[in-house]
N, C-alpha and C positions, 0 to 999 in steps of 0.2 A: 577723049582722056587719050587714046591709043595713039591719036597724033598728036598729039603735045607730048607722050612720053617717048617716040621716036626723034621728033623734034629735040627735043633734050638730052636723048641718046649722043644722033647725029652731031650736035654741037660741041657733046663732051669727045668725043671723038676725032672732029676735026681741030678742037684746040690741041690734043695732045699729039694729032701730028705735027701739029706746028709747032707744037716746043719743042719736038725733034730735031726737027729740020732747023729750027736758032740754036739747038745743041749742038747739030751735029757742023754746021757752018761755022759757028761763032762759040769756041766751048770755053775761050778764057772769059766772055763778057757773061756767058749764062752763068759760072762758076764765081762770078767777084756776086752776081747777080741775084746768086745762090745764097750766097753766105751774108750777105745785107740784108735779104729777109728772113733770114734765119737769127739774125742778132735783134731785128727789129723785135721777131717772135717771142725771142727770149724777154727781151726788155720790157714787151709789152704786157706777158703773164708776170713778171715779177712785180710792177707797177700794178696789175689790177690784183693782186694776192697781197700785197702791201697796203692797197687804199680799203679792200674789203675788212682787213683784220683794222685798223683805223677805226672805221665806221662802225663796226660788231663792237668793240670795245667803246669806244663812248658811251652807245646802245647800250650797254651792260651796265656801266658804270651810272648811266641815268636813272636805270632805274630800282637802284640799291638804295 
């Protein structure tokens, strides 16, 4: 268990360092990537909420 946690933490650390290196080397590309990921996240959340609302409304109407 301890070994697995150590591997997990070291992986997170290496990933964070890698992102910082890329961010310093390619700031415009990273900003563009971050903006597109934020846009996808917003659209995904909106789609999920709309789909959940549609699914629950149909279920409630079927039980009436």
